[in-house]
Backbone as CSV, one residue per row, in Angstrom:
resi,resn,N_x,N_y,N_z,CA_x,CA_y,CA_z,C_x,C_y,C_z
1,UNK,0.903,-1.120,0.046,-0.001,0.057,-0.027,0.851,1.224,0.020
2,UNK,0.752,2.046,-0.927,1.647,3.306,-1.199,0.773,4.534,-0.675
3,UNK,1.410,5.423,-0.144,0.767,6.647,0.402,1.811,7.841,0.192
4,UNK,1.208,9.014,0.291,1.954,10.109,0.252,1.732,10.984,1.465
5,UNK,2.790,11.542,2.142,2.669,12.118,3.391,1.766,13.335,3.409
6,UNK,1.552,13.934,2.292,0.663,15.072,2.343,-0.766,14.723,2.301
7,UNK,-1.053,13.379,2.307,-2.447,12.900,2.415,-2.862,12.997,3.857
8,UNK,-1.961,13.130,4.801,-2.326,13.001,6.237,-1.471,14.103,7.033
9,UNK,-0.592,14.745,6.432,0.280,15.838,7.178,-0.016,17.166,6.354
10,UNK,-0.502,18.228,7.010,-0.739,19.514,6.325,0.401,20.509,6.477
11,UNK,1.524,20.141,7.171,2.696,20.944,7.309,2.978,20.973,8.735
12,UNK,3.505,22.085,9.177,4.080,22.211,10.590,3.612,23.493,11.317
13,UNK,3.312,23.346,12.478,2.942,24.669,13.208,4.056,25.523,13.521
14,UNK,3.890,26.559,14.176,4.849,27.602,14.657,5.930,27.077,15.422
15,UNK,5.827,25.923,16.049,6.843,25.386,16.829,7.606,24.198,16.236
16,UNK,7.224,23.920,14.939,7.832,22.985,14.079,7.273,21.624,14.342
17,UNK,6.084,21.509,14.939,5.468,20.127,15.119,4.556,19.923,13.880
18,UNK,4.590,18.704,13.446,3.684,18.371,12.280,2.198,18.497,12.642
19,UNK,1.363,18.857,11.592,-0.096,18.926,11.789,-0.733,17.857,11.055
20,UNK,-1.418,17.018,11.698,-1.931,15.823,11.027,-3.490,15.838,10.911
21,UNK,-3.929,15.313,9.837,-5.414,15.019,9.713,-5.563,13.524,9.532
22,UNK,-5.738,12.822,10.644,-5.791,11.361,10.591,-7.183,10.910,10.112
23,UNK,-8.111,11.911,9.788,-9.358,11.480,9.292,-9.684,12.080,7.845
24,UNK,-8.489,12.321,7.274,-8.627,12.901,5.838,-9.379,11.700,4.990
25,UNK,-9.762,12.106,3.728,-10.487,10.950,2.928,-9.559,9.926,2.507
26,UNK,-8.233,10.177,2.352,-7.318,9.152,1.929,-7.033,8.219,3.165
27,UNK,-7.008,8.809,4.223,-6.789,8.023,5.434,-7.937,7.132,5.814
28,UNK,-9.015,7.612,5.629,-10.451,6.859,5.758,-10.329,5.629,4.777
29,UNK,-9.917,5.847,3.597,-9.822,4.748,2.666,-8.776,3.713,3.068
30,UNK,-7.603,4.268,3.623,-6.660,3.318,4.029,-7.128,2.555,5.325
31,UNK,-7.863,3.086,6.143,-8.362,2.354,7.266,-9.229,1.164,6.882
32,UNK,-10.102,1.458,5.900,-10.972,0.344,5.291,-10.093,-0.708,4.714
33,UNK,-9.112,-0.364,4.039,-8.172,-1.490,3.485,-7.377,-2.153,4.535
34,UNK,-6.949,-1.458,5.402,-6.225,-2.125,6.695,-7.212,-2.970,7.431
35,UNK,-8.389,-2.455,7.665,-9.417,-3.341,8.447,-9.649,-4.673,7.799
36,UNK,-9.572,-4.616,6.453,-9.807,-5.922,5.613,-8.623,-6.841,5.817
37,UNK,-7.459,-6.229,5.805,-6.121,-6.910,5.897,-5.998,-7.511,7.296
38,UNK,-6.375,-6.766,8.225,-6.222,-7.103,9.724,-7.204,-8.194,9.900
39,UNK,-8.388,-8.135,9.430,-9.312,-9.185,9.809,-9.089,-10.637,9.179
40,UNK,-8.201,-10.477,8.084,-7.877,-11.788,7.398,-6.358,-12.115,7.473
41,UNK,-5.638,-11.493,8.414,-4.279,-11.684,8.786,-3.337,-11.646,7.482
42,UNK,-3.610,-10.565,6.732,-2.804,-10.308,5.553,-1.721,-9.435,5.979
43,UNK,-0.428,-9.842,5.764,0.673,-8.913,6.023,0.771,-7.824,5.057
44,UNK,0.896,-6.632,5.462,0.985,-5.469,4.634,2.447,-4.825,4.696
45,UNK,2.712,-4.427,3.427,3.867,-3.531,3.237,3.257,-2.105,2.927
46,UNK,3.551,-1.127,3.937,3.145,0.131,3.578,4.333,0.977,3.216
47,UNK,4.045,2.116,2.419,5.160,2.702,1.950,4.926,4.088,1.392
48,UNK,5.933,4.923,1.141,5.872,6.217,0.479,6.129,6.143,-0.965
49,UNK,5.289,6.782,-1.734,5.317,6.825,-3.127,6.458,7.601,-3.551
50,UNK,6.791,8.668,-2.939,7.910,9.550,-3.412,8.277,10.620,-2.212
51,UNK,9.200,11.396,-2.439,9.592,12.277,-1.448,8.630,13.507,-1.388
52,UNK,8.514,14.078,-0.138,7.472,15.133,-0.119,7.700,16.376,-1.089
53,UNK,8.945,16.599,-1.466,9.239,17.717,-2.379,9.027,17.453,-3.874
54,UNK,8.802,16.174,-4.184,8.637,15.891,-5.561,7.294,16.645,-6.194
55,UNK,7.509,16.982,-7.429,6.436,17.525,-8.237,5.841,16.480,-9.097
56,UNK,6.482,15.357,-9.083,6.073,14.194,-10.034,4.737,13.679,-9.770
57,UNK,3.901,13.567,-10.765,2.662,12.769,-10.687,1.767,13.275,-9.541
58,UNK,1.630,14.705,-9.563,0.791,15.306,-8.493,-0.570,15.968,-9.253
59,UNK,-1.625,15.135,-9.439,-2.743,15.663,-9.971,-3.388,16.647,-9.202
60,UNK,-3.158,16.812,-7.890,-3.783,17.741,-7.011,-2.679,18.449,-6.199
61,UNK,-1.795,19.143,-6.993,-0.716,19.814,-6.389,-1.131,20.995,-5.443
62,UNK,-2.229,21.454,-5.733,-2.701,22.635,-4.780,-3.095,22.162,-3.386
63,UNK,-3.314,20.910,-3.312,-3.563,20.138,-1.957,-2.335,19.818,-1.231
64,UNK,-1.310,19.804,-1.792,0.013,19.175,-1.317,0.649,20.322,-0.478
65,UNK,0.325,20.439,0.769,0.905,21.375,1.666,2.279,21.130,2.174
66,UNK,2.846,20.078,1.696,4.289,19.729,2.277,5.349,20.441,1.245
67,UNK,4.836,20.767,-0.025,5.811,21.178,-1.128,6.706,22.320,-0.667
68,UNK,5.978,23.238,0.077,6.841,24.397,0.463,7.998,24.101,1.566
69,UNK,7.983,22.927,2.098,9.098,22.681,3.066,10.310,22.021,2.417
70,UNK,10.212,21.605,1.030,11.300,21.067,0.357,12.092,19.942,1.007
71,UNK,11.282,19.043,1.621,11.912,17.883,2.229,12.216,16.804,1.179
72,UNK,13.398,16.236,1.451,13.748,15.087,0.640,13.978,13.918,1.475
73,UNK,14.606,12.871,1.100,14.786,11.647,1.776,15.667,11.763,3.003
74,UNK,16.448,12.696,3.158,17.394,12.953,4.231,16.924,13.960,5.156
75,UNK,15.685,14.316,5.193,15.173,15.335,5.967,14.595,14.730,7.209
76,UNK,15.173,14.903,8.471,14.583,14.407,9.674,13.197,14.722,9.930
77,UNK,12.709,15.758,9.351,11.124,16.085,9.620,10.334,14.947,8.957
78,UNK,10.809,14.578,7.692,10.171,13.544,6.993,10.107,12.176,7.826
79,UNK,11.388,11.848,8.248,11.442,10.625,9.149,10.398,10.648,10.399
80,UNK,10.325,11.813,10.814,9.433,12.056,12.066,7.896,11.864,11.530
81,UNK,7.562,12.473,10.350,6.163,12.305,9.937,5.961,10.816,9.644
82,UNK,6.801,9.997,9.038,6.683,8.648,8.785,6.535,7.889,10.030
83,UNK,7.400,8.071,10.908,7.319,7.438,12.333,6.005,7.724,13.012
84,UNK,5.570,9.032,13.088,4.306,9.370,13.528,3.140,8.617,12.949
85,UNK,3.221,8.491,11.586,2.276,7.712,10.826,2.169,6.299,11.337
86,UNK,3.303,5.662,11.407,3.304,4.304,11.837,3.051,4.032,13.385
87,UNK,3.306,5.017,14.171,2.826,4.939,15.528,1.340,5.033,15.613
88,UNK,0.813,5.895,14.827,-0.740,6.134,14.856,-1.331,4.834,14.345
89,UNK,-0.853,4.260,13.255,-1.422,3.099,12.640,-1.262,1.838,13.579
90,UNK,-0.117,1.681,14.066,0.173,0.388,14.862,-0.324,0.518,16.233
91,UNK,-0.030,1.708,16.952,-0.326,1.713,18.429,-1.663,2.396,18.625
92,UNK,-2.107,3.323,17.841,-3.529,3.938,18.086,-4.616,3.052,17.568
93,UNK,-4.299,2.746,16.139,-5.402,2.013,15.396,-5.192,0.434,15.509
94,UNK,-4.088,-0.016,15.999,-3.859,-1.363,16.319,-3.820,-2.193,14.944
95,UNK,-3.282,-1.724,13.896,-3.015,-2.402,12.731,-1.761,-3.170,12.731
96,UNK,-1.833,-4.358,13.450,-0.562,-5.142,13.506,-0.246,-5.879,12.251
97,UNK,-1.150,-5.774,11.233,-1.022,-6.323,9.932,0.181,-5.608,9.170
98,UNK,0.450,-4.359,9.477,1.565,-3.631,8.984,2.817,-4.109,9.515
99,UNK,3.483,-4.922,8.632,4.653,-5.664,8.869,6.110,-4.925,8.403
100,UNK,5.870,-4.255,7.312,7.005,-3.627,6.592,6.649,-2.325,6.273
101,UNK,7.760,-1.440,6.068,7.520,-0.114,5.580,8.691,0.113,4.488
102,UNK,8.143,0.543,3.292,8.921,0.827,2.167,9.197,2.429,2.153
103,UNK,10.402,2.715,2.475,10.774,4.090,2.586,10.493,4.914,1.323
104,UNK,10.743,4.282,0.112,10.642,5.059,-1.104,10.536,4.171,-2.349
105,UNK,9.346,4.372,-3.103,9.088,3.654,-4.204,10.057,3.868,-5.397
106,UNK,10.835,2.955,-5.804,11.650,2.933,-6.985,12.610,4.209,-6.932
107,UNK,13.398,4.290,-5.886,14.398,5.484,-5.835,15.274,5.657,-7.064
108,UNK,15.473,4.566,-7.819,16.373,4.769,-8.888,15.619,5.047,-10.245
109,UNK,14.389,5.432,-10.159,13.516,5.631,-11.312,13.160,7.125,-11.373
110,UNK,12.568,7.485,-12.571,12.174,8.867,-12.888,11.158,9.212,-11.841
111,UNK,10.192,8.348,-11.346,9.238,8.664,-10.348,9.796,9.205,-9.095
112,UNK,10.960,8.839,-8.651,11.573,9.284,-7.397,12.824,10.180,-7.706
113,UNK,13.004,10.519,-8.989,14.037,11.486,-9.196,15.531,10.983,-9.313
114,UNK,15.597,9.665,-9.558,16.838,8.979,-9.683,17.959,9.352,-8.545
115,UNK,17.363,9.054,-7.329,18.173,9.364,-6.105,19.465,8.469,-6.082
116,UNK,20.621,9.126,-5.735,21.785,8.291,-5.665,21.739,7.286,-4.497
117,UNK,22.254,6.187,-4.537,22.164,5.080,-3.636,22.616,5.694,-2.256
118,UNK,23.659,6.374,-1.976,24.150,6.912,-0.738,23.119,7.750,-0.040
119,UNK,22.392,8.610,-0.859,21.329,9.350,-0.325,20.239,8.546,0.325
120,UNK,19.819,7.525,-0.578,18.788,6.611,-0.134,19.184,5.858,1.118
121,UNK,20.394,5.395,1.051,20.978,4.687,2.316,20.925,5.510,3.566
122,UNK,21.411,6.683,3.433,21.339,7.688,4.638,19.828,8.062,4.916
123,UNK,18.981,8.043,4.123,17.575,8.153,4.519,17.053,6.921,5.181
124,UNK,17.396,5.730,4.766,16.961,4.518,5.468,17.535,4.428,6.789
125,UNK,18.875,4.793,6.943,19.495,4.750,8.276,18.724,5.721,9.216
126,UNK,18.366,6.983,8.783,17.798,7.967,9.558,16.462,7.535,9.975
127,UNK,15.644,6.945,9.139,14.396,6.417,9.396,14.371,5.328,10.294
128,UNK,15.219,4.405,10.128,15.305,3.283,11.183,15.647,3.789,12.526
129,UNK,16.554,4.856,12.608,16.914,5.391,13.976,15.732,6.048,14.567
130,UNK,14.889,6.699,13.684,13.741,7.329,14.248,12.737,6.252,14.738
131,UNK,12.605,5.126,14.033,11.737,4.186,14.436,12.159,3.363,15.773
132,UNK,13.446,3.220,15.717,14.037,2.644,17.051,13.706,3.578,18.199
133,UNK,13.904,4.721,18.065,13.710,5.830,19.143,12.214,5.775,19.662
134,UNK,11.228,5.337,18.712,9.939,5.215,19.051,9.489,3.761,19.494
135,UNK,10.348,2.966,19.464,10.001,1.488,19.824,9.329,0.832,18.691
136,UNK,9.434,1.224,17.538,8.737,0.679,16.402,9.531,-0.226,15.437
137,UNK,10.893,-0.197,15.621,11.740,-0.812,14.623,11.616,-2.323,14.674
138,UNK,11.135,-3.082,15.724,10.938,-4.429,15.766,9.575,-4.755,15.134
139,UNK,8.596,-3.914,15.453,7.205,-4.257,14.971,7.141,-3.958,13.495
140,UNK,7.705,-3.091,12.890,7.689,-2.621,11.447,9.117,-2.600,10.954
141,UNK,9.367,-3.593,10.215,10.736,-3.609,9.550,10.789,-2.872,8.187
142,UNK,11.870,-2.164,7.847,12.056,-1.596,6.629,12.307,-2.602,5.524
143,UNK,11.735,-2.367,4.433,11.943,-3.123,3.185,12.681,-2.308,2.123
144,UNK,13.461,-3.002,1.284,14.157,-2.235,0.269,15.051,-3.035,-0.480
145,UNK,15.723,-2.464,-1.530,15.677,-1.127,-1.939,14.443,-0.665,-2.741
146,UNK,13.691,-1.597,-3.118,12.490,-1.366,-3.855,12.707,-0.672,-5.229
147,UNK,13.755,-1.006,-5.990,14.228,-0.296,-7.148,13.399,-0.989,-8.351
148,UNK,13.498,-0.269,-9.549,13.090,-0.991,-10.828,14.275,-1.771,-11.212
149,UNK,14.178,-3.054,-11.307,15.308,-3.841,-11.638,15.402,-4.106,-13.105
150,UNK,16.339,-3.389,-13.711,16.535,-3.526,-15.250,17.458,-4.727,-15.305
151,UNK,17.450,-5.429,-16.582,18.338,-6.501,-16.725,19.803,-6.035,-16.649
152,UNK,20.538,-6.853,-15.940,21.934,-6.769,-15.618,22.160,-5.523,-14.805
153,UNK,21.279,-5.040,-14.083,21.370,-3.882,-13.232,21.097,-4.174,-11.727
154,UNK,22.066,-5.009,-11.039,21.829,-5.322,-9.771,22.513,-4.465,-8.689
155,UNK,23.120,-3.402,-9.204,23.796,-2.575,-8.233,23.104,-2.188,-6.979
156,UNK,21.858,-1.678,-6.958,21.246,-1.281,-5.792,20.899,-2.464,-4.897
157,UNK,20.545,-3.601,-5.396,20.274,-4.711,-4.544,21.537,-5.165,-3.986
158,UNK,22.627,-5.403,-4.711,23.957,-5.799,-4.218,24.379,-4.726,-3.111
159,UNK,24.240,-3.483,-3.295,24.863,-2.528,-2.395,23.833,-2.429,-1.177
160,UNK,22.588,-2.672,-1.236,21.748,-2.837,-0.125,22.039,-3.933,0.862
161,UNK,22.340,-5.051,0.135,22.674,-6.324,0.977,24.213,-5.970,1.652
162,UNK,24.886,-5.497,0.931,26.321,-5.155,1.488,26.434,-4.042,2.593
163,UNK,25.637,-2.951,2.254,25.803,-1.766,3.121,24.618,-1.611,4.100
164,UNK,23.546,-2.217,4.018,22.375,-1.977,4.860,21.810,-3.209,5.608
165,UNK,22.584,-4.143,5.911,21.948,-5.382,6.438,21.228,-5.233,7.778
166,UNK,21.650,-4.106,8.513,20.982,-3.850,9.871,19.706,-2.976,9.750
167,UNK,19.633,-2.255,8.578,18.544,-1.480,8.413,17.320,-2.028,7.737
168,UNK,17.630,-3.136,6.906,16.492,-3.695,6.123,16.216,-5.087,6.590
169,UNK,14.836,-5.272,6.751,14.354,-6.575,7.222,13.995,-7.522,6.162
170,UNK,13.665,-7.018,4.923,13.293,-7.723,3.807,13.887,-6.984,2.533
171,UNK,14.248,-7.635,1.596,14.839,-7.081,0.307,13.690,-7.258,-0.680
172,UNK,13.603,-6.244,-1.603,12.653,-6.269,-2.694,13.153,-5.428,-3.894
173,UNK,12.552,-5.699,-5.042,12.832,-4.843,-6.240,11.569,-5.168,-7.192
174,UNK,11.489,-4.328,-8.163,10.431,-4.466,-9.128,11.028,-4.935,-10.414
175,UNK,10.483,-5.916,-11.059,10.899,-6.343,-12.422,9.804,-6.220,-13.253
176,UNK,9.960,-5.440,-14.331,8.943,-5.153,-15.359,9.260,-6.191,-16.482
177,UNK,8.537,-7.165,-16.657,8.762,-8.118,-17.739,8.555,-7.469,-19.081
178,UNK,9.429,-7.793,-20.153,9.190,-7.248,-21.487,7.862,-7.819,-22.038
179,UNK,7.254,-6.912,-22.864,6.093,-7.350,-23.564,6.189,-8.286,-24.570
């Protein structure tokens, strides 16, 4: 299940604290889906579609109140938003079906801006530290690198295995079969 932070976070107050709308239309849809998964013991991978500062694929850019903060994958504010989301879903809403979190969909593709591996890795490490601080790291493991796997292009997967074994609970990639 992919989500974008601006669907539940409207920005920051004057003290720098995130402003959440846990009852936004998108969150209500998410709850219905998670209710289904929870009732049927379906393990869920929840994740972010792209970084909050992305302009990519935004049919409703006017409603994206996070754009003005210019957050990318290495912004601790974004890690906090994600950790707050997971805390809300796991601890407040009791969705234990959420087993994994995908930090960023296809970071090596156009949709996520072709982020260099080292920047993605730093973001994963920062997010995992934020989850550990909240006591969520064991309940929800990170999954990655979630890249588009092109023929003979195993760099990201290889580097994730070599450089991020403590941060990643499961490895994944997308392979688009030729037509």
